[in-house]
C-alpha positions in Angstrom: 0.1 -0.5 0.0 1.5 3.7 -1.1 2.1 6.0 1.6 0.0 9.3 0.8 1.8 11.8 2.8 -1.9 14.6 3.8 -0.9 18.0 5.0 -3.7 20.6 5.3 -3.8 24.2 7.1 -6.4 26.0 8.3 -8.8 27.0 5.7 -12.3 27.7 5.5 -14.2 24.5 5.4 -11.2 22.4 6.6 -13.5 21.0 10.0 -16.3 20.1 7.2 -14.9 18.7 4.5 -11.0 17.6 5.0 -11.9 14.2 6.7 -14.9 13.5 4.0 -13.7 15.1 0.8 -10.1 14.1 1.5 -9.0 12.1 4.1 -11.6 9.1 3.7 -11.3 9.4 -0.3 -8.2 8.9 -0.3 -8.0 6.0 2.3 -11.0 4.5 -0.1 -8.4 4.8 -3.0 -5.9 2.9 -1.3 -3.5 4.9 0.0 -2.3 5.0 3.3 -2.7 8.0 5.4 0.4 9.5 7.0 -1.5 12.9 8.1 0.2 15.9 9.3 -1.9 19.0 10.4 -1.0 22.2 11.0 -0.9 23.4 14.6 -3.9 26.0 14.2 -6.0 22.9 12.0 -5.1 20.3 14.6 -7.3 22.7 17.0 -9.7 23.2 14.9 -10.1 19.5 14.1 -10.0 18.3 17.7 -12.8 20.9 18.1 -15.2 19.5 16.4 -14.1 15.6 17.0 -13.3 15.2 13.7 -9.2 14.7 14.9 -10.6 11.3 16.4 -12.3 10.4 13.0 -9.3 11.0 11.1 -7.4 9.2 13.4 -9.9 5.8 12.6 -8.4 6.6 8.6 -5.2 5.5 9.3 -2.8 3.4 11.2 -0.5 5.9 11.5 -1.1 8.7 14.2 -2.3 11.9 13.0 0.5 14.5 13.4 0.6 18.3 14.1 3.7 18.6 16.8 7.3 17.5 15.7 8.5 14.0 18.0 11.3 14.7 20.8 14.6 13.0 20.5 14.9 10.0 20.6 11.1 9.2 19.7 10.6 6.6 16.6 9.6 8.4 13.6 5.8 8.5 13.4 5.5 7.9 9.7 7.6 6.4 7.0 8.1 8.4 4.1 5.8 9.3 1.2 6.7 9.6 -1.8 3.8 11.3 -2.7 2.6 14.4 -0.7 -0.9 16.4 -0.8 -1.0 19.9 0.9 -5.0 20.9 1.1 -6.2 22.8 1.7 -3.1 25.2 2.0 -3.6 28.6 3.4 -1.8 31.6 1.7 -0.1 31.6 4.9 1.1 28.4 4.8 1.7 28.4 1.0 4.1 31.9 1.5 6.2 30.1 4.2 6.9 27.1 2.7 8.1 28.9 -0.5 10.5 31.2 1.3 11.8 27.5 3.2 10.1 28.4 6.6 9.6 25.5 8.8 8.1 27.2 11.8 6.1 23.6 12.2 6.0 20.3 11.7 3.6 20.1 8.7 5.8 22.7 6.9 8.6 21.2 8.0 7.8 17.7 6.4 7.1 19.8 3.1 10.0 21.5 3.5 12.5 18.4 3.7 11.2 16.9 0.4 9.6 19.7 -1.7 12.5 19.5 -5.2 13.5 16.4 -4.1 13.1 14.4 -7.6 12.1 11.0 -6.5 8.7 12.8 -4.7 5.4 14.6 -5.7 4.6 17.6 -4.4 1.1 18.5 -4.8 -0.1 21.7 -3.4 -4.0 22.7 -4.2 -4.7 25.8 -2.1 -7.5 28.0 -1.2 -7.0 31.6 -1.3 -9.1 34.6 -0.8 -8.9 37.0 -4.2 -7.4 39.6 -1.7 -4.5 37.6 -1.5 -4.8 36.2 -4.9 -3.5 40.2 -5.6 -1.4 40.1 -3.2 2.3 41.8 -4.8 4.3 38.5 -3.4 1.4 35.8 -4.6 3.2 34.9 -7.5 6.8 34.4 -6.7 5.5 32.2 -3.7 3.7 30.1 -6.5 6.8 30.4 -9.0 8.9 29.5 -5.9 7.0 26.2 -5.3 6.9 25.3 -8.9 10.0 25.7 -10.3 11.1 23.4 -7.3 8.5 20.8 -8.8 6.1 21.3 -7.2 1.9 20.9 -8.7 0.2 24.0 -7.6 -3.1 24.7 -8.3 -6.5 26.3 -6.4 -8.1 23.2 -4.5 -11.5 23.2 -6.3 -14.9 21.9 -5.3 -15.2 19.2 -4.7 -12.0 19.1 -2.4 -11.5 15.5 -3.7 -10.7 16.3 -7.4 -7.5 17.0 -5.8 -6.2 13.6 -5.7 -7.2 13.4 -9.7 -3.9 14.8 -10.0 -1.7 12.6 -7.9 0.6 10.2 -9.4 -0.8 6.3 -9.5 
């Protein structure tokens, strides 16, 4: 079973759509899920009970914090990552190489590795898309080999862009 590194940041709909439109369909397609969340995304999902429901979809720990020195690695190394939904803030940090949380650390470690497929499906307001730095952030990610696109409706369409 192939491992999908499924990464999410806090965006509108995360608490109601992430499990049902991304995680569950991915598991049904045969992916073993290695889920990593930004700290805020984890708080949002915990507050609604969705974090526990996500955990039921995978035998791997749903992560939002880094491990302590000496602790075993909780996830195998996926060769496919889907970052969805990706917020404007997280896209900017990833493009700039900032890894201030576990979600961005795991993505930053594989970005530009030709052996690893990285898809970034963002959910960003029109105001953020007009920001002068947005194009450069997307350009940095695409130049590193990431497939970058707007998260479409339904969110599960992001799964169709992943390699088999």
